[in-house]
C-alpha positions in Angstrom: 12.4 81.2 85.8 14.6 82.2 88.6 14.4 85.8 87.6 10.6 85.6 87.5 10.6 84.3 91.1 12.8 87.2 92.2 10.4 89.7 90.6 7.4 88.1 92.3 9.3 88.1 95.6 9.9 91.9 95.3 6.3 92.5 94.1 4.8 90.8 97.1 7.0 92.9 99.4 6.9 96.2 97.5 4.8 97.8 100.2 7.6 97.2 102.7 10.1 98.6 100.3 8.0 101.8 99.8 7.5 102.2 103.5 11.3 101.7 104.1 12.1 104.5 101.5 9.5 106.8 103.0 10.8 106.3 106.5 14.4 106.8 105.4 13.5 110.1 103.6 11.5 111.2 106.7 14.5 110.5 109.0 16.8 112.3 106.6 14.6 115.4 106.4 14.2 115.5 110.2 17.9 115.8 110.8 18.7 118.3 108.0 18.4 121.3 110.3 20.8 119.6 112.7 23.3 119.0 109.9 23.3 122.7 108.9 23.2 123.9 112.5 26.4 121.9 113.2 28.3 124.2 110.9 27.3 127.4 112.6 30.1 128.8 114.7 29.5 129.1 118.4 29.4 132.9 118.4 26.7 133.0 115.7 24.7 130.4 117.6 24.8 132.5 120.8 23.7 135.5 118.8 20.7 133.7 117.5 19.7 132.6 121.0 18.3 136.0 121.7 16.1 135.9 118.7 14.5 132.6 119.7 14.2 133.1 123.4 11.5 135.7 123.5 13.7 138.8 123.8 12.0 141.9 122.3 14.0 143.4 119.4 13.8 147.0 118.5 11.5 147.9 115.6 12.0 150.7 113.0 9.3 153.2 112.7 8.0 154.2 109.3 10.4 156.7 107.7 13.0 156.3 110.4 16.5 155.7 109.1 18.6 153.0 110.4 21.3 155.4 111.4 18.9 157.2 113.8 17.5 154.2 115.4 18.6 153.4 119.0 19.0 150.1 120.7 18.3 149.5 124.4 21.0 151.1 126.5 21.6 153.9 124.1 23.5 151.9 121.5 23.0 153.2 118.0 22.0 151.1 115.0 25.4 151.7 113.6 26.7 149.6 116.5 24.2 147.0 115.6 25.4 147.0 112.0 29.0 146.5 113.3 27.9 143.6 115.4 25.9 142.1 112.6 28.9 142.4 110.3 31.1 140.7 112.9 28.6 137.9 113.2 28.5 137.5 109.4 32.3 137.5 109.3 32.4 134.9 112.0 29.9 132.8 110.0 32.0 133.0 106.9 35.2 132.0 108.8 36.7 128.6 107.9 35.0 125.7 109.7 37.5 123.4 111.5 35.1 120.6 112.4 31.7 119.3 111.5 29.5 116.5 112.7 28.2 113.6 110.7 24.4 113.9 110.9 24.9 114.9 114.5 27.2 112.0 115.3 30.8 112.2 116.7 33.0 112.8 113.6 36.0 111.1 115.1 34.1 107.9 115.7 32.6 108.0 112.2 36.0 108.4 110.6 37.4 105.7 112.9 34.8 103.1 111.8 34.8 104.0 108.1 38.6 104.1 107.9 39.0 100.8 109.7 36.5 99.1 107.4 38.3 100.5 104.4 41.6 99.4 105.8 40.4 95.8 106.4 38.9 95.4 102.9 42.1 97.0 101.5 44.2 94.5 103.4 42.3 91.7 101.9 42.4 93.2 98.4 46.2 93.8 98.6 47.1 90.6 100.4 45.2 88.0 98.3 46.7 88.8 94.9 50.2 88.1 96.2 49.6 84.5 97.0 47.0 84.1 94.1 49.7 84.8 91.6 52.2 82.6 93.4 49.7 79.7 93.4 49.0 80.2 89.7 52.7 80.1 88.9 53.1 76.9 90.9 50.2 75.3 89.1 51.5 76.4 85.7 55.1 75.3 86.2 53.9 72.0 87.7 51.1 71.4 85.3 48.6 70.9 88.1 45.1 72.1 87.5 44.2 72.2 91.2 46.4 75.2 91.8 45.0 77.1 88.8 41.5 76.4 90.0 42.2 77.6 93.5 44.1 80.8 92.3 41.0 81.6 90.2 38.7 81.2 93.2 41.0 83.5 95.2 40.7 86.1 92.5 36.9 85.7 92.3 36.7 86.7 96.0 39.1 89.6 95.2 37.0 91.0 92.4 33.9 90.9 94.6 35.6 92.7 97.5 37.3 95.4 95.3 34.2 97.4 94.7 33.4 97.4 98.4 36.9 98.6 99.2 36.6 101.4 96.6 33.2 102.4 98.1 34.6 102.7 101.6 37.6 104.6 100.2 35.3 107.2 98.6 33.2 107.5 101.7 36.3 107.9 103.8 37.5 110.7 101.5 34.2 112.6 101.7 34.1 112.2 105.5 37.6 113.5 106.0 37.2 116.5 103.7 33.7 117.2 105.1 34.3 116.6 108.8 37.9 117.8 109.1 38.4 120.5 106.4 41.3 122.3 108.1 43.3 119.1 108.7 42.7 117.9 105.1 43.7 121.3 103.9 47.0 120.8 105.6 47.4 117.3 104.2 46.5 118.5 100.7 49.1 121.3 100.9 51.8 118.7 101.7 50.8 115.7 99.7 48.7 116.9 96.7 51.2 115.6 94.1 51.0 112.1 95.6 47.2 112.2 95.6 47.2 112.6 91.8 49.6 109.6 91.5 47.3 107.7 93.8 44.3 108.3 91.6 46.3 107.2 88.5 47.6 104.0 90.2 44.0 103.2 91.4 43.0 103.1 87.7 45.9 100.8 87.0 44.9 98.5 89.8 41.3 98.4 88.7 42.1 97.7 85.1 44.7 95.0 85.9 42.4 93.3 88.5 39.4 92.9 86.2 41.7 92.1 83.3 43.4 89.4 85.4 40.1 87.9 86.5 38.0 88.0 83.3 40.8 86.9 81.0 41.5 83.7 83.0 39.9 81.3 80.5 40.8 83.4 77.5 44.5 83.4 78.2 44.8 79.6 78.4 46.1 77.1 75.8 49.6 78.4 75.2 52.5 79.2 77.4 52.8 82.7 76.0 49.2 83.5 76.9 49.6 82.1 80.4 52.7 84.1 81.0 50.9 87.2 79.9 48.1 86.4 82.3 50.7 86.0 85.1 52.2 89.3 84.0 48.8 91.0 84.6 48.7 89.5 88.1 52.2 90.8 88.8 51.2 94.3 87.7 48.1 94.1 89.9 50.4 93.4 92.9 52.7 96.3 91.9 49.8 98.7 91.6 48.3 97.5 94.9 51.6 97.7 96.8 52.3 101.2 95.4 48.9 102.4 96.6 49.5 101.0 100.0 52.9 102.7 100.2 51.4 106.0 99.2 48.7 105.9 101.8 51.2 104.7 104.4 53.2 107.9 103.8 50.2 110.0 104.7 49.4 108.0 107.9 53.0 107.9 109.1 53.5 111.6 108.4 50.8 112.2 111.0 52.9 110.3 113.6 56.4 111.5 112.6 56.1 114.6 110.4 59.1 115.5 108.3 59.9 117.7 105.3 58.0 120.7 106.7 58.6 123.8 108.9 56.9 122.7 112.1 56.0 126.2 113.2 54.1 127.1 109.9 53.5 123.7 108.3 55.1 124.9 105.1 56.4 122.1 102.8 60.1 122.1 102.4 60.7 118.6 100.9 58.0 116.3 99.6 60.6 113.4 99.6 61.2 113.7 103.3 57.5 114.1 104.0 56.9 110.8 102.2 60.0 109.0 103.5 59.5 110.0 107.1 61.0 107.9 109.9 58.1 105.5 110.2 57.2 105.0 106.5 59.4 102.0 105.7 58.7 100.1 109.0 55.0 100.5 108.5 55.3 99.5 104.9 57.0 96.2 105.8 54.7 95.5 108.7 51.5 96.1 106.8 52.7 94.2 103.7 53.3 91.1 105.9 50.1 91.7 107.9 48.0 92.0 104.7 49.2 88.6 103.5 48.5 87.1 106.9 45.1 88.8 107.0 44.2 87.6 103.5 45.3 84.0 104.2 43.2 83.7 107.4 40.1 85.3 105.7 40.4 82.9 102.8 40.8 80.0 105.2 37.6 81.0 106.9 35.8 81.2 103.6 37.0 77.7 102.8 35.9 76.4 106.2 32.4 77.7 105.7 32.2 76.2 102.2 33.6 72.9 103.7 30.9 72.8 106.3 28.2 73.3 103.7 29.6 71.0 101.1 27.2 68.4 99.6 29.8 66.0 98.1 33.1 64.5 99.0 34.6 66.3 96.0 33.6 69.7 97.4 34.8 68.8 100.9 38.2 67.7 99.5 38.6 70.9 97.5 37.7 73.2 100.3 39.7 71.2 102.9 42.8 71.7 100.7 41.9 75.4 100.1 41.6 75.9 103.9 44.9 74.3 104.5 46.6 76.6 101.9 44.9 79.6 103.5 46.1 78.6 107.0 49.6 77.9 105.6 49.8 81.4 104.1 48.4 83.0 107.3 50.9 81.2 109.5 53.7 81.7 107.1 53.2 85.5 107.3 52.4 85.4 111.0 55.8 84.0 112.0 57.9 87.0 110.8 55.1 89.5 111.7 56.3 90.0 115.3 59.8 90.8 114.0 58.4 93.5 111.8 56.4 94.7 114.8 59.6 95.0 116.9 61.2 97.1 114.2 58.2 99.4 114.0 58.0 99.8 117.8 61.7 100.6 118.0 61.3 103.3 115.3 58.4 104.8 117.2 60.6 105.1 120.2 63.3 106.7 118.1 60.9 109.1 116.4 59.3 110.2 119.7 60.4 108.8 123.1 57.2 110.4 124.5 55.1 108.4 122.1 57.0 105.3 122.7 56.6 105.5 126.5 52.9 106.1 126.1 52.7 103.1 123.8 54.3 100.6 126.2 54.2 102.1 129.6 51.3 104.6 129.6 47.7 104.8 128.5 48.2 102.1 125.8 50.1 99.5 127.8 47.1 97.4 128.6 46.1 97.3 125.0 49.3 95.3 124.4 48.1 92.8 126.9 45.0 92.4 124.8 47.2 92.2 121.7 49.2 89.4 123.4 46.0 87.5 124.1 45.0 87.8 120.4 48.3 86.8 119.0 48.5 83.9 121.4 45.1 82.7 120.1 46.4 82.9 116.6 49.4 80.7 117.3 47.4 78.3 119.4 44.7 78.0 116.8 47.1 77.6 113.9 49.0 74.9 115.7 45.7 73.2 116.7 44.7 73.1 113.0 48.0 71.6 112.0 47.8 68.9 114.6 44.3 68.0 113.5 45.5 68.0 109.9 47.9 65.2 110.8 44.9 63.0 111.0 44.3 63.1 107.3 47.9 62.0 106.6 48.7 58.3 106.6 51.9 57.6 108.5 51.8 60.7 110.6 51.2 58.7 113.7 55.0 58.6 114.2 55.0 62.3 115.2 52.0 62.6 117.4 54.2 62.1 120.5 55.6 65.6 120.0 52.2 67.2 120.5 52.1 67.2 124.3 55.5 68.8 124.5 54.5 71.5 122.0 51.3 72.2 123.8 53.2 72.6 127.1 55.7 75.0 125.5 53.1 77.1 123.8 50.8 77.5 126.7 53.6 78.2 129.2 55.0 80.8 126.9 51.6 82.2 126.4 51.1 82.6 130.1 54.5 84.4 130.4 53.6 86.7 127.5 50.3 87.7 129.2 51.9 88.5 132.5 51.7 92.3 133.1 54.6 94.2 134.7 52.4 96.7 136.6 49.5 95.2 138.4 46.5 97.4 139.3 47.0 97.1 143.1 45.8 99.2 146.0 48.1 100.8 148.5 47.3 98.1 151.0 48.1 95.3 148.5 51.4 96.9 147.6 52.2 97.2 151.3 51.6 93.5 151.7 53.9 92.7 148.8 56.6 95.0 150.3 57.9 96.3 147.0 56.8 98.1 143.9 56.4 95.0 141.7 54.9 91.5 142.4 57.8 89.0 142.6 56.3 87.0 139.7 55.7 90.0 137.4 59.1 91.4 138.3 60.8 88.7 136.3 58.1 87.5 133.9 56.3 90.8 133.1 59.3 92.5 131.6 60.1 92.7 127.9 63.2 90.5 128.2 60.9 87.6 129.2 58.2 88.4 126.7 60.6 88.6 123.8 62.1 85.3 124.8 58.8 83.4 125.0 57.5 85.0 121.7 60.6 83.6 119.9 60.0 80.2 121.6 56.4 80.2 120.4 57.6 81.0 116.9 60.2 78.1 117.0 57.5 75.7 118.3 55.1 76.7 115.6 57.8 76.3 112.9 58.6 72.8 114.3 54.9 71.9 114.1 54.9 72.8 110.4 58.0 70.7 109.8 56.6 67.6 111.3 53.4 68.2 109.3 55.5 68.2 106.1 57.1 65.0 107.1 53.9 63.3 108.0 53.7 60.9 105.0 57.4 60.9 104.1 59.6 57.9 104.8 63.1 56.9 103.8 65.1 59.8 102.5 67.5 59.8 99.5 71.1 60.7 100.0 71.8 64.4 99.5 74.1 63.6 96.6 71.0 62.5 94.7 69.4 65.9 95.0 71.7 67.2 92.2 72.8 70.8 91.7 69.5 72.2 92.9 70.0 70.9 96.4 73.6 72.2 96.6 72.7 75.6 95.2 69.7 75.9 97.6 71.7 75.0 100.7 74.6 77.2 99.7 72.4 80.2 98.9 70.6 79.9 102.3 73.9 79.6 104.0 75.3 82.7 102.3 72.2 84.7 103.1 72.2 83.8 106.8 75.9 84.5 107.2 75.6 87.9 105.6 72.7 88.7 107.9 74.5 87.6 111.1 78.0 88.6 110.4 77.2 92.0 108.9 75.2 92.9 112.0 77.9 91.6 114.3 80.4 93.9 112.6 78.1 96.9 112.8 77.8 96.4 116.5 81.5 97.1 116.9 80.8 100.7 115.7 77.8 101.7 117.8 78.2 105.0 119.5 77.9 104.3 123.2 79.8 105.1 126.3 82.6 102.6 127.1 81.0 101.4 130.3 77.8 100.6 128.4 79.5 99.3 125.2 80.9 96.3 127.1 77.3 94.9 127.2 77.3 94.7 123.4 80.2 92.2 123.3 78.1 89.2 124.3 75.7 90.0 121.5 78.5 90.0 119.0 79.8 86.7 120.3 76.2 85.2 120.1 76.0 86.2 116.4 79.3 84.5 115.6 78.3 81.3 117.5 75.1 81.2 115.5 77.0 81.7 112.3 79.3 78.8 113.1 76.3 76.5 113.9 74.5 77.5 110.7 77.7 76.4 108.8 77.8 73.2 110.8 74.2 72.4 109.9 74.9 72.9 106.2 78.0 70.7 106.4 76.0 67.9 108.2 73.4 68.2 105.5 75.9 67.6 102.7 77.1 64.6 104.7 73.6 63.1 104.7 73.0 64.0 108.4 70.5 66.8 107.8 68.3 65.8 110.7 71.2 66.1 113.1 72.1 69.5 111.7 68.5 70.7 112.1 68.3 69.5 115.7 71.6 71.1 116.5 70.5 74.4 115.0 67.2 74.3 116.9 68.9 73.6 120.2 71.6 76.3 119.9 69.0 78.9 118.7 66.7 78.1 121.7 69.6 78.3 124.1 70.8 81.6 122.9 67.7 83.5 121.8 65.4 82.2 124.5 67.3 81.1 127.6 70.4 83.2 127.5 68.8 86.4 126.2 66.0 86.1 128.8 68.6 86.2 131.5 70.9 88.7 129.8 68.1 91.0 128.8 67.1 91.3 132.4 70.7 92.3 133.3 70.8 94.8 130.4 67.5 96.4 131.5 69.0 97.1 134.9 72.5 98.2 133.9 72.6 99.3 130.3 69.1 100.1 129.0 70.3 101.6 125.7 71.6 98.1 124.6 68.1 96.6 124.6 67.5 97.8 121.0 70.5 96.0 119.8 69.7 92.9 121.8 66.2 92.6 120.2 67.7 92.9 116.7 70.3 90.2 117.6 67.6 88.0 118.9 65.5 88.4 115.7 68.5 87.7 113.5 69.4 84.5 115.3 65.9 83.1 115.2 65.4 84.1 111.5 68.6 82.4 110.5 67.4 79.2 112.2 64.0 79.4 110.4 65.5 80.0 107.0 68.3 77.5 107.2 66.1 74.7 108.7 63.3 75.3 106.1 65.7 75.0 103.1 67.4 71.9 104.6 64.0 70.3 105.1 62.8 71.0 101.6 65.8 69.4 99.9 66.3 66.7 102.5 62.8 65.3 101.9 62.3 66.3 98.2 62.7 62.8 96.8 61.8 60.8 100.0 59.5 57.7 99.7 55.9 58.2 100.6 54.5 56.0 103.4 50.9 57.1 102.8 48.8 59.6 101.0 46.8 62.6 102.1 43.1 62.0 102.3 41.6 65.5 101.7 38.2 66.1 103.1 38.5 63.9 106.1 38.9 66.6 108.6 36.7 66.9 111.7 34.3 69.9 111.9 36.1 71.4 114.8 39.1 72.0 112.5 37.0 74.3 110.4 35.8 76.2 113.4 39.4 76.7 114.3 39.9 78.4 110.8 36.9 80.6 111.4 38.2 81.5 114.9 41.6 82.5 113.3 39.7 84.8 110.9 37.7 86.5 113.7 40.8 86.9 115.9 42.9 88.5 113.1 40.1 90.9 112.3 39.9 91.9 116.0 43.7 92.3 116.1 43.8 94.6 113.1 41.1 96.7 114.6 43.0 96.9 117.9 46.3 97.8 116.3 44.6 100.5 114.2 43.3 102.1 117.4 46.8 102.0 118.9 48.6 103.5 115.9 46.1 106.4 115.6 45.7 106.9 119.3 49.4 107.4 120.0 49.1 110.9 118.5 46.8 111.8 121.4 45.3 115.2 120.7 47.3 115.9 117.6 46.2 115.5 114.0 49.8 115.8 112.9 52.0 115.1 115.9 53.6 118.3 117.1 52.4 120.4 114.1 48.6 120.5 113.9 46.7 120.0 117.1 43.2 118.7 117.5 41.2 121.4 119.2 37.8 119.8 118.9 35.7 118.5 121.8 36.5 115.0 120.8 40.3 115.4 121.3 40.7 112.8 124.1 41.9 109.3 124.4 39.0 106.8 124.5 38.7 104.5 127.4 39.4 100.8 126.9 35.7 99.9 127.3 34.7 102.4 124.6 37.5 101.2 122.4 36.3 97.6 122.9 32.7 98.6 121.8 33.8 100.4 118.7 36.3 97.7 117.6 33.6 95.1 118.3 31.2 97.0 116.1 33.8 97.3 113.3 34.5 93.5 113.5 30.8 92.7 113.3 30.3 95.1 110.3 33.3 93.8 108.5 32.5 90.1 108.9 28.9 90.7 107.9 29.9 92.6 104.8 32.5 90.0 103.9 29.9 87.3 104.2 27.5 89.3 102.0 30.2 90.1 99.4 31.3 86.4 99.3 27.7 85.3 98.9 27.3 87.7 96.0 30.5 86.3 94.4 29.1 82.8 94.5 25.7 83.6 93.0 27.0 83.3 89.5 28.6 79.9 90.0 27.1 77.1 87.9 26.7 73.6 89.3 28.7 71.0 87.5 26.6 68.4 85.7 29.0 65.6 86.4 29.8 64.7 90.1 32.5 62.4 91.2 32.7 60.6 94.5 36.4 61.0 94.9 38.5 64.1 94.6 41.3 63.6 92.0 43.9 66.1 91.2 44.8 65.9 87.5 48.1 66.8 86.1 47.6 68.8 83.0 50.3 68.4 80.4 48.4 68.5 77.2 47.7 72.2 77.3 51.2 73.4 77.6 53.2 70.4 76.2 54.0 71.9 72.9 55.0 75.3 74.3 57.6 74.4 76.9 
């Protein structure tokens, strides 16, 4: 019956479909001459101008040979033949650039590649936590996790075809619009392109096998583990594809393994493993998980707002929480990966690094700061609203005002630019080059400090959310061997990270008058190592909260307050030490996050519950926060894609193959904003359409329940464990 309605709907509107097809064909045929004209070299086009501008051309008389004919000015026909041959030779010369139906090829490639990258980020990020959620559900015997993992994969299967379509379109655009550039890339990376194609088949087969075998591979533990194995292989293929394409993109920024003068390949290994390859791999891997988490959270928010029953609202409330948790969990270490990538950009090309932070792209990082600040504020706001669904969480609401103050003040410092766009008169009124406020708050020492403070505040918000419905704790001795092994493993990892870097700082190659500025960094690492050990010791003595508080306090004092002051001193007296200071700062904060997280997990593992979590009782504004997070992360990805590609300026391959087209210029910020805005609208519209298609096949359940209950499934796997 539904199919009949669809047929009738199309039949009634068939005239509009026919008109649309006719208009499309007419538009295409009207631009065909322009398409072919775009491929004609300039010399040939100028030669044809005479034939179309009314200039009289010589005519051969009957019986006259072409050799005896004369052109105006006494030039013989033989000369005309030479000119014609030259024109034909020019027409047959390799074409460097083409247009896309008369459109700017760079903008077309920009839009298509960014859309492909965004869909690929979703397709590569979602399987990572889908498999993890499935494993958690299987090991815990909880059907809610299995149900959610399958719903994640349903979205994944719908988006995969769109990703592949944009990938194919991008390939055709690159080879068609930039043939010379793609010829160079093919000469260097052709073996990896074959591997890419084979791995793409592997990803496609494992993806659809993973999704469509979900119900088939149930019933026994062996079947379920094989299904999980398919998911793991899906992640391996997807990650491998990302690593391969990253090698192509990073080669364009930091080429290696070739002779720069000729572009001849010397070492494929070094071309792939170029200086920026691994930093981009790590940064994109974390960013993809963050991106996928926030997109899934927005999907759950839309479903929550349109839910018809309490059961649906409860399910999508929980799904939105998991998506936000994954997004925030990946967002916290993402700035650290960004620091590493930025440092390697400076190392690979100081010119590119200066352009990135102090030149044409410096204001794009102010926009980036706004977007990242919105992500942290939105994520914290959602967590604070989520406390309302937890009975007993009222004990922790008093912390919100302090967290709000810390985050917003830190956000304000992060947004402060170093160079203000002032006129000469305004600078004369100030009396110095920099405004007194931006002189101290607009430098990287201040920005790094407040970013780490925002990360610590967000992590603290998550900890109090976890404790919302937990009351009296058990003594640590009751946690058994698992607790001791967990705390000890985290301690060893943190000590190795801190002490190994402290030892390496003793051997940095710097002048003696500069090397003295490294000693406070070494001392800070040893102090943090001692405090981490003290926190672990206090946890074993049933004073884990005191250990956590001490670790938080010392980390904030060193990584935020002291390094803010000391970083400013280093900038003035020993600028080369800044790269070591940032790594020290990251190591100290990471040790605090890791150790406190492990302590919190085992400290509250068997704690008594003071109340339950009422899923589905979230206000509507919490769902709008999830949607906002999705929009912001999409804008941020579009912005960072522009920065990464734009840093090459007028080079296809930096320092090797120059862009000589008329489009080889750095776009203005306003133009960038319009294009990125268009990309965001297109992506969100396509995602909404793809997700709508994915839900068309869903069948409504016959039996509805008024409350959302999570069943623990033990019968399916009881006999196989």
